[in-house]
C-alpha positions, 0 to 999 in steps of 0.5 A: 499500499504506497500512496501517491496522492500527495498534493502541495500546500502549506504546513500547520504546526502543533499535533492534532487533538483526538476527537477533533475530526473534520471533513476528510480528516480523522484523529484518534488515540490509543493508550500509546499511539496518536493517529491522524490524517497527515498534515504535511508531506513530512508525515507521509514521507515518514510513514513510507520510511516506516514501511520501506525496510526489508522486514516490512516489505516481506509482508507488504510488497508495496515497494515503499523502498522506492520512495525512500531508497536510502536507509540513512534517509529513512532513519533521518525521516523517523528521527524527526517529529511532525510539523517540527514539534522537536524544534527542528526546521522541516526541509522545504520540500517536505513542509507542504500541506497534505490534502487527501483526495475525496476518493482516496483510502483513508490514511492515518500516520501514527506517532508515539504519545510519549515523545511524538516519534513517527510509529507507523501508519494505518490505511482503511478502504471504507468501500471495500471494508478492509484495513491494513497498517505497519509499525516502524522497526523501533516500535515493533515487538512492543505490543503496539500492533494490537493497539494499531489494529484496534484503532483501525477497528475504531476508525471503521466503526465510529468514524466511518459508519462500517459495521464490519472491518476486515483485514488480511494477512500472510499465513506466515505472518504470525506477529500480525495475526496475533496482533489482529487477534489481540485487537479483537478480530476473529477468523473470516472467509476470504480468498486463500491466495493474495497478490501483493502490489509487487506481484508476489502471490501469498497464502492469506488468511482473513479476519473480521471485527464486528461492533454495535451500531455504527456511527460517523465522526463528521 
């Protein structure tokens, strides 16, 4: 899942506040993560950097490494903070405002609430009812995957009016499968084979998250 719907504009300082959603923009929080619609091109670039390493690409197959091919560049992006909240100046080419398109999947960047460091991203396709996401290398193995996927379920149910949120994973991706289970997802039917964006075919399993009456935040 690589996003190419970046538009330029002006940046905006300060992290968004959970619950303050607007047309086409969402903000929500878990115990340790803050998730929000990217505000700047830096947010998008850092989200791509979080998924560009070999371990992530093994499961995602999005070729995000083409967007951020240099490992040093990826590390530098992930060391920055949104909107220059760490006091450092955002490079001019990344300071432009990100504007989501009306037909684009929902894409939320996530940061750690403790220090504002970029932690990964979440994508939701309301029309297909499917969710996906990833964590930056330094945020893996800490139980944050369950929080990320739980946030995806909340985004679908209480922000987008979806009664069911679905997700797929490669059969051998035990970390993601465990995280989805901890987030309350249960086995669902789906195609046993799935083609990744890079053309690889994988064995897949599917899960779903059902909730009570759905609602919308805006």
